[in-house]
Backbone atoms as SQL, in Angstrom:
CREATE TABLE atoms (id INTEGER PRIMARY KEY, chain TEXT, resi INTEGER, resn TEXT, atom TEXT, x REAL, y REAL, z REAL);
INSERT INTO atoms VALUES
  (1, 'A', 1, 'MET', 'N', -1.166, -2.581, 18.879),
  (2, 'A', 1, 'MET', 'CA', -1.233, -3.581, 17.436),
  (3, 'A', 1, 'MET', 'C', 0.140, -4.839, 18.549),
  (4, 'A', 2, 'THR', 'N', -0.489, -5.705, 17.800),
  (5, 'A', 2, 'THR', 'CA', -0.142, -6.835, 18.293),
  (6, 'A', 2, 'THR', 'C', 0.238, -7.868, 16.627),
  (7, 'A', 3, 'GLU', 'N', 0.731, -8.376, 16.719),
  (8, 'A', 3, 'GLU', 'CA', 1.330, -9.547, 15.746),
  (9, 'A', 3, 'GLU', 'C', -0.151, -10.141, 15.559),
  (10, 'A', 4, 'SER', 'N', -1.223, -10.117, 15.893),
  (11, 'A', 4, 'SER', 'CA', -2.250, -10.935, 15.256),
  (12, 'A', 4, 'SER', 'C', -3.037, -9.563, 14.857),
  (13, 'A', 5, 'ASP', 'N', -2.333, -8.155, 14.344),
  (14, 'A', 5, 'ASP', 'CA', -3.068, -7.230, 13.905),
  (15, 'A', 5, 'ASP', 'C', -2.546, -7.552, 12.899),
  (16, 'A', 6, 'LEU', 'N', -1.645, -8.022, 12.662),
  (17, 'A', 6, 'LEU', 'CA', -0.950, -7.901, 11.042),
  (18, 'A', 6, 'LEU', 'C', -1.924, -8.548, 10.144),
  (19, 'A', 7, 'PRO', 'N', -1.224, -8.774, 9.104),
  (20, 'A', 7, 'PRO', 'CA', -2.567, -9.955, 7.593),
  (21, 'A', 7, 'PRO', 'C', -1.565, -11.559, 8.002),
  (22, 'A', 8, 'PRO', 'N', -2.258, -11.888, 7.601),
  (23, 'A', 8, 'PRO', 'CA', -1.393, -13.834, 7.122),
  (24, 'A', 8, 'PRO', 'C', -0.525, -13.419, 5.799),
  (25, 'A', 9, 'PRO', 'N', 1.019, -13.930, 6.819),
  (26, 'A', 9, 'PRO', 'CA', 1.668, -13.679, 4.841),
  (27, 'A', 9, 'PRO', 'C', 1.569, -14.030, 3.515),
  (28, 'A', 10, 'ASP', 'N', 0.699, -15.380, 3.597),
  (29, 'A', 10, 'ASP', 'CA', -0.192, -15.783, 2.384),
  (30, 'A', 10, 'ASP', 'C', -0.798, -14.596, 1.219),
  (31, 'A', 11, 'THR', 'N', -1.045, -13.713, 2.689),
  (32, 'A', 11, 'THR', 'CA', -2.236, -12.339, 2.122),
  (33, 'A', 11, 'THR', 'C', -1.732, -12.644, 0.506),
  (34, 'A', 12, 'LYS', 'N', -2.506, -12.532, -0.553),
  (35, 'A', 12, 'LYS', 'CA', -3.436, -12.270, -1.902),
  (36, 'A', 12, 'LYS', 'C', -4.166, -11.469, -2.386),
  (37, 'A', 13, 'ARG', 'N', -4.432, -11.070, -1.588),
  (38, 'A', 13, 'ARG', 'CA', -5.679, -9.462, -1.606),
  (39, 'A', 13, 'ARG', 'C', -5.569, -8.367, -1.447),
  (40, 'A', 14, 'TRP', 'N', -5.217, -7.731, -1.370),
  (41, 'A', 14, 'TRP', 'CA', -4.542, -6.169, -1.127),
  (42, 'A', 14, 'TRP', 'C', -5.769, -5.358, 0.005),
  (43, 'A', 15, 'VAL', 'N', -6.564, -5.279, 0.262),
  (44, 'A', 15, 'VAL', 'CA', -6.987, -4.590, 0.393),
  (45, 'A', 15, 'VAL', 'C', -6.768, -2.976, 1.406),
  (46, 'A', 16, 'MET', 'N', -7.671, -2.308, 1.044),
  (47, 'A', 16, 'MET', 'CA', -6.663, -0.729, 2.362),
  (48, 'A', 16, 'MET', 'C', -6.632, -1.311, 3.221),
  (49, 'A', 17, 'ARG', 'N', -7.469, -1.564, 4.271),
  (50, 'A', 17, 'ARG', 'CA', -7.015, -2.204, 5.371),
  (51, 'A', 17, 'ARG', 'C', -6.005, -3.064, 6.032),
  (52, 'A', 18, 'ARG', 'N', -5.800, -3.802, 5.153),
  (53, 'A', 18, 'ARG', 'CA', -4.558, -4.513, 5.489),
  (54, 'A', 18, 'ARG', 'C', -3.108, -4.010, 4.841),
  (55, 'A', 19, 'LYS', 'N', -3.414, -2.897, 3.835),
  (56, 'A', 19, 'LYS', 'CA', -2.315, -2.367, 3.850),
  (57, 'A', 19, 'LYS', 'C', -1.759, -1.448, 4.608),
  (58, 'A', 20, 'ALA', 'N', -2.926, -0.924, 5.419),
  (59, 'A', 20, 'ALA', 'CA', -2.923, -0.119, 6.487),
  (60, 'A', 20, 'ALA', 'C', -1.942, -0.557, 7.758),
  (61, 'A', 21, 'GLU', 'N', -2.380, -2.010, 7.648),
  (62, 'A', 21, 'GLU', 'CA', -2.179, -2.929, 9.555),
  (63, 'A', 21, 'GLU', 'C', -0.678, -2.229, 9.027),
  (64, 'A', 22, 'VAL', 'N', -0.567, -3.232, 7.344),
  (65, 'A', 22, 'VAL', 'CA', 1.147, -3.716, 7.122),
  (66, 'A', 22, 'VAL', 'C', 2.027, -2.290, 7.663),
  (67, 'A', 23, 'VAL', 'N', 1.425, -0.621, 7.437),
  (68, 'A', 23, 'VAL', 'CA', 2.469, 0.083, 7.306),
  (69, 'A', 23, 'VAL', 'C', 2.109, 0.646, 8.557),
  (70, 'A', 24, 'ALA', 'N', 0.528, 0.392, 9.553),
  (71, 'A', 24, 'ALA', 'CA', 1.100, 0.772, 11.289),
  (72, 'A', 24, 'ALA', 'C', 1.768, -0.254, 11.801),
  (73, 'A', 25, 'GLY', 'N', 2.760, -1.336, 11.733),
  (74, 'A', 25, 'GLY', 'CA', 2.852, -2.314, 11.899),
  (75, 'A', 25, 'GLY', 'C', 4.271, -2.304, 12.067),
  (76, 'A', 26, 'VAL', 'N', 5.074, -1.320, 10.881),
  (77, 'A', 26, 'VAL', 'CA', 5.660, -0.786, 10.496),
  (78, 'A', 26, 'VAL', 'C', 6.762, 0.667, 11.421),
  (79, 'A', 27, 'ARG', 'N', 4.750, 1.307, 11.050),
  (80, 'A', 27, 'ARG', 'CA', 5.401, 2.281, 12.235),
  (81, 'A', 27, 'ARG', 'C', 5.289, 1.869, 13.369),
  (82, 'A', 28, 'SER', 'N', 4.561, 1.248, 13.822),
  (83, 'A', 28, 'SER', 'CA', 5.021, 1.096, 15.610),
  (84, 'A', 28, 'SER', 'C', 6.482, 0.536, 16.536),
  (85, 'A', 29, 'GLY', 'N', 7.024, -0.370, 15.044),
  (86, 'A', 29, 'GLY', 'CA', 8.124, -1.301, 15.695),
  (87, 'A', 29, 'GLY', 'C', 8.130, -2.832, 15.883),
  (88, 'A', 30, 'LEU', 'N', 6.701, -2.999, 15.897),
  (89, 'A', 30, 'LEU', 'CA', 6.222, -4.419, 15.487),
  (90, 'A', 30, 'LEU', 'C', 6.571, -4.955, 14.559),
  (91, 'A', 31, 'ILE', 'N', 7.542, -4.718, 13.446),
  (92, 'A', 31, 'ILE', 'CA', 7.451, -4.985, 12.170),
  (93, 'A', 31, 'ILE', 'C', 8.323, -4.569, 11.533),
  (94, 'A', 32, 'SER', 'N', 9.572, -4.736, 11.557),
  (95, 'A', 32, 'SER', 'CA', 10.435, -4.278, 10.392),
  (96, 'A', 32, 'SER', 'C', 9.997, -4.313, 9.160),
  (97, 'A', 33, 'LEU', 'N', 10.829, -3.279, 8.084),
  (98, 'A', 33, 'LEU', 'CA', 10.473, -2.419, 6.728),
  (99, 'A', 33, 'LEU', 'C', 10.749, -4.166, 6.357),
  (100, 'A', 34, 'GLU', 'N', 12.900, -4.411, 6.550),
  (101, 'A', 34, 'GLU', 'CA', 12.723, -5.668, 6.168),
  (102, 'A', 34, 'GLU', 'C', 11.883, -7.005, 6.370),
  (103, 'A', 35, 'GLU', 'N', 11.300, -6.676, 7.189),
  (104, 'A', 35, 'GLU', 'CA', 10.383, -8.214, 7.554),
  (105, 'A', 35, 'GLU', 'C', 9.191, -8.213, 7.242),
  (106, 'A', 36, 'ALA', 'N', 8.875, -7.092, 6.887),
  (107, 'A', 36, 'ALA', 'CA', 7.333, -6.612, 6.135),
  (108, 'A', 36, 'ALA', 'C', 7.658, -7.183, 5.017),
  (109, 'A', 37, 'CYS', 'N', 8.136, -6.360, 3.838),
  (110, 'A', 37, 'CYS', 'CA', 8.851, -6.966, 2.355),
  (111, 'A', 37, 'CYS', 'C', 8.642, -8.670, 1.844),
  (112, 'A', 38, 'ARG', 'N', 9.666, -8.970, 3.053),
  (113, 'A', 38, 'ARG', 'CA', 10.097, -10.476, 3.127),
  (114, 'A', 38, 'ARG', 'C', 8.800, -11.178, 3.642),
  (115, 'A', 39, 'ARG', 'N', 8.288, -11.206, 4.188),
  (116, 'A', 39, 'ARG', 'CA', 6.837, -11.364, 4.892),
  (117, 'A', 39, 'ARG', 'C', 6.410, -11.515, 3.806),
  (118, 'A', 40, 'TYR', 'N', 5.381, -10.529, 2.610),
  (119, 'A', 40, 'TYR', 'CA', 4.116, -10.190, 2.487),
  (120, 'A', 40, 'TYR', 'C', 4.788, -10.372, 0.644),
  (121, 'A', 41, 'THR', 'N', 6.428, -10.285, 0.361),
  (122, 'A', 41, 'THR', 'CA', 6.678, -10.792, -0.858),
  (123, 'A', 41, 'THR', 'C', 6.560, -8.999, -1.872),
  (124, 'A', 42, 'LEU', 'N', 6.354, -7.923, -0.655),
  (125, 'A', 42, 'LEU', 'CA', 6.132, -6.480, -1.191),
  (126, 'A', 42, 'LEU', 'C', 7.627, -5.809, -1.984),
  (127, 'A', 43, 'SER', 'N', 8.130, -5.550, -2.752),
  (128, 'A', 43, 'SER', 'CA', 9.397, -3.997, -2.941),
  (129, 'A', 43, 'SER', 'C', 8.973, -3.368, -1.584),
  (130, 'A', 44, 'VAL', 'N', 10.379, -2.616, -1.298),
  (131, 'A', 44, 'VAL', 'CA', 10.562, -1.468, -0.877),
  (132, 'A', 44, 'VAL', 'C', 9.763, -0.682, -0.878),
  (133, 'A', 45, 'GLU', 'N', 10.051, -0.035, -2.934),
  (134, 'A', 45, 'GLU', 'CA', 8.758, 1.132, -2.684),
  (135, 'A', 45, 'GLU', 'C', 7.600, 0.407, -3.474),
  (136, 'A', 46, 'GLU', 'N', 7.066, -0.232, -3.207),
  (137, 'A', 46, 'GLU', 'CA', 5.424, -0.346, -3.116),
  (138, 'A', 46, 'GLU', 'C', 5.046, -0.357, -2.049),
  (139, 'A', 47, 'PHE', 'N', 5.701, -1.007, -0.955),
  (140, 'A', 47, 'PHE', 'CA', 5.639, 0.163, 0.638),
  (141, 'A', 47, 'PHE', 'C', 5.540, 0.476, 1.030),
  (142, 'A', 48, 'LEU', 'N', 6.810, 2.006, 0.525),
  (143, 'A', 48, 'LEU', 'CA', 7.079, 3.424, 0.374),
  (144, 'A', 48, 'LEU', 'C', 5.588, 4.199, 0.042),
  (145, 'A', 49, 'SER', 'N', 5.516, 3.294, -1.178),
  (146, 'A', 49, 'SER', 'CA', 3.806, 4.016, -1.794),
  (147, 'A', 49, 'SER', 'C', 2.837, 4.491, -1.389),
  (148, 'A', 50, 'TRP', 'N', 2.726, 3.218, -0.532),
  (149, 'A', 50, 'TRP', 'CA', 1.348, 2.892, 0.814),
  (150, 'A', 50, 'TRP', 'C', 1.412, 3.774, 1.825),
  (151, 'A', 51, 'GLN', 'N', 2.689, 3.692, 1.604),
  (152, 'A', 51, 'GLN', 'CA', 3.437, 4.525, 3.269),
  (153, 'A', 51, 'GLN', 'C', 2.772, 6.704, 2.941),
  (154, 'A', 52, 'ARG', 'N', 3.192, 6.362, 2.076),
  (155, 'A', 52, 'ARG', 'CA', 2.928, 8.305, 1.300),
  (156, 'A', 52, 'ARG', 'C', 1.321, 8.422, 0.999),
  (157, 'A', 53, 'LEU', 'N', 1.172, 7.325, 0.280),
  (158, 'A', 53, 'LEU', 'CA', -0.441, 8.014, 0.106),
  (159, 'A', 53, 'LEU', 'C', -0.846, 7.752, 1.675),
  (160, 'A', 54, 'ILE', 'N', -0.729, 7.236, 2.670),
  (161, 'A', 54, 'ILE', 'CA', -1.778, 6.947, 3.936),
  (162, 'A', 54, 'ILE', 'C', -1.592, 8.735, 4.126),
  (163, 'A', 55, 'ASP', 'N', 0.545, 8.725, 4.375),
  (164, 'A', 55, 'ASP', 'CA', 0.645, 10.315, 4.741),
  (165, 'A', 55, 'ASP', 'C', -0.284, 11.520, 3.736),
  (166, 'A', 56, 'SER', 'N', -0.838, 11.184, 2.774),
  (167, 'A', 56, 'SER', 'CA', -0.659, 12.314, 1.743),
  (168, 'A', 56, 'SER', 'C', -2.177, 12.474, 1.990),
  (169, 'A', 57, 'HIS', 'N', -2.793, 10.722, 2.258),
  (170, 'A', 57, 'HIS', 'CA', -4.651, 11.113, 1.584),
  (171, 'A', 57, 'HIS', 'C', -5.392, 10.172, 2.766),
  (172, 'A', 58, 'GLY', 'N', -4.233, 9.617, 3.232),
  (173, 'A', 58, 'GLY', 'CA', -5.016, 8.320, 4.087),
  (174, 'A', 58, 'GLY', 'C', -5.903, 7.334, 4.223),
  (175, 'A', 59, 'MET', 'N', -6.423, 6.774, 4.342),
  (176, 'A', 59, 'MET', 'CA', -6.699, 5.687, 3.650),
  (177, 'A', 59, 'MET', 'C', -7.180, 4.941, 2.356),
  (178, 'A', 60, 'ARG', 'N', -8.326, 6.100, 2.748),
  (179, 'A', 60, 'ARG', 'CA', -8.843, 5.508, 1.685),
  (180, 'A', 60, 'ARG', 'C', -8.092, 6.347, 0.127),
  (181, 'A', 61, 'GLY', 'N', -6.375, 6.528, -0.032),
  (182, 'A', 61, 'GLY', 'CA', -5.467, 6.795, -0.432),
  (183, 'A', 61, 'GLY', 'C', -5.356, 5.112, -1.334),
  (184, 'A', 62, 'LEU', 'N', -5.195, 4.302, -0.098),
  (185, 'A', 62, 'LEU', 'CA', -5.074, 3.020, -0.574),
  (186, 'A', 62, 'LEU', 'C', -5.831, 2.183, -1.527),
  (187, 'A', 63, 'ARG', 'N', -7.113, 2.751, -1.783),
  (188, 'A', 63, 'ARG', 'CA', -8.056, 1.723, -3.023),
  (189, 'A', 63, 'ARG', 'C', -7.225, 2.109, -3.686),
  (190, 'A', 64, 'ALA', 'N', -7.209, 0.799, -4.281),
  (191, 'A', 64, 'ALA', 'CA', -6.945, 0.344, -5.951),
  (192, 'A', 64, 'ALA', 'C', -7.741, 0.901, -6.915),
  (193, 'A', 65, 'THR', 'N', -8.894, 0.780, -6.664),
  (194, 'A', 65, 'THR', 'CA', -9.868, 1.646, -7.970),
  (195, 'A', 65, 'THR', 'C', -9.668, 3.127, -8.504),
  (196, 'A', 66, 'ARG', 'N', -8.534, 3.318, -7.238),
  (197, 'A', 66, 'ARG', 'CA', -8.826, 4.701, -6.848),
  (198, 'A', 66, 'ARG', 'C', -7.838, 5.838, -7.297),
  (199, 'A', 67, 'LEU', 'N', -6.668, 4.724, -7.647),
  (200, 'A', 67, 'LEU', 'CA', -4.957, 5.052, -7.809),
  (201, 'A', 67, 'LEU', 'C', -4.515, 6.496, -8.562),
  (202, 'A', 68, 'GLN', 'N', -5.984, 6.577, -9.966),
  (203, 'A', 68, 'GLN', 'CA', -6.109, 7.329, -10.683),
  (204, 'A', 68, 'GLN', 'C', -6.148, 9.248, -9.770),
  (205, 'A', 69, 'ASP', 'N', -6.857, 9.074, -9.244),
  (206, 'A', 69, 'ASP', 'CA', -6.907, 9.867, -7.621),
  (207, 'A', 69, 'ASP', 'C', -6.295, 10.676, -7.480),
  (208, 'A', 70, 'TYR', 'N', -5.389, 9.806, -7.363),
  (209, 'A', 70, 'TYR', 'CA', -4.582, 10.259, -6.034),
  (210, 'A', 70, 'TYR', 'C', -2.623, 10.054, -6.092),
  (211, 'A', 71, 'ARG', 'N', -2.422, 9.400, -7.905),
  (212, 'A', 71, 'ARG', 'CA', -1.250, 9.590, -7.835),
  (213, 'A', 71, 'ARG', 'C', -0.504, 9.711, -8.590),
  (214, 'A', 72, 'PRO', 'N', 0.982, 10.644, -8.520),
  (215, 'A', 72, 'PRO', 'CA', 0.758, 11.721, -9.314),
  (216, 'A', 72, 'PRO', 'C', 1.173, 11.933, -11.781),
  (217, 'A', 73, 'GLY', 'N', 0.965, 11.997, -12.321),
  (218, 'A', 73, 'GLY', 'CA', 1.208, 12.291, -13.201),
  (219, 'A', 73, 'GLY', 'C', -0.614, 12.200, -14.356),
  (220, 'A', 74, 'GLN', 'N', -0.341, 11.534, -16.097),
  (221, 'A', 74, 'GLN', 'CA', -1.560, 11.528, -16.032),
  (222, 'A', 74, 'GLN', 'C', -2.452, 10.265, -16.016),
  (223, 'A', 75, 'SER', 'N', -3.749, 10.805, -16.618),
  (224, 'A', 75, 'SER', 'CA', -5.070, 10.164, -16.585),
  (225, 'A', 75, 'SER', 'C', -5.402, 9.295, -16.608),
  (226, 'A', 76, 'VAL', 'N', -6.174, 7.889, -16.305),
  (227, 'A', 76, 'VAL', 'CA', -6.169, 6.855, -17.130),
  (228, 'A', 76, 'VAL', 'C', -6.970, 7.404, -18.231),
  (229, 'A', 77, 'ARG', 'N', -7.751, 8.394, -18.857),
  (230, 'A', 77, 'ARG', 'CA', -7.957, 8.244, -19.939),
  (231, 'A', 77, 'ARG', 'C', -6.505, 9.073, -21.266),
  (232, 'A', 78, 'ASP', 'N', -6.023, 9.877, -20.404),
  (233, 'A', 78, 'ASP', 'CA', -4.410, 10.500, -21.310),
  (234, 'A', 78, 'ASP', 'C', -3.702, 9.292, -21.786),
  (235, 'A', 79, 'ARG', 'N', -3.400, 8.064, -20.566),
  (236, 'A', 79, 'ARG', 'CA', -3.166, 6.564, -21.300),
  (237, 'A', 79, 'ARG', 'C', -2.951, 6.038, -22.010),
  (238, 'A', 80, 'LEU', 'N', -4.804, 5.591, -22.620),
  (239, 'A', 80, 'LEU', 'CA', -5.493, 4.886, -23.062),
  (240, 'A', 80, 'LEU', 'C', -5.265, 5.792, -24.084),
  (241, 'A', 81, 'THR', 'N', -5.367, 7.161, -24.130),
  (242, 'A', 81, 'THR', 'CA', -5.913, 7.840, -25.727),
  (243, 'A', 81, 'THR', 'C', -4.318, 8.123, -25.933),
  (244, 'A', 82, 'ALA', 'N', -3.232, 8.254, -25.519),
  (245, 'A', 82, 'ALA', 'CA', -1.708, 7.587, -25.218),
  (246, 'A', 82, 'ALA', 'C', -1.140, 6.917, -26.285),
  (247, 'A', 83, 'ALA', 'N', -1.825, 5.295, -25.903),
  (248, 'A', 83, 'ALA', 'CA', -1.576, 4.219, -25.354),
  (249, 'A', 83, 'ALA', 'C', -2.239, 3.587, -27.980),
  (250, 'A', 84, 'GLU', 'N', -3.644, 4.569, -28.269),
  (251, 'A', 84, 'GLU', 'CA', -4.011, 4.128, -29.273),
  (252, 'A', 84, 'GLU', 'C', -2.748, 4.143, -30.454);
């Protein structure tokens, strides 16, 4: 993995592949966690959640449209019902 494999610093749209590239960059030592968070304006908690999702569910766990399938807690239906 090289610097050119990382997403550009101005990335706004975080698709699965880009999230996985950042996690791989930190894990390989190419970039530090602190630098990744600064470069991409991420919180440590957000980065760590990406890492946990990859560890638990692979890259598919990073799909923003499927978070309810991978994150613990209430389902979307339960949250909507509670909000009424």
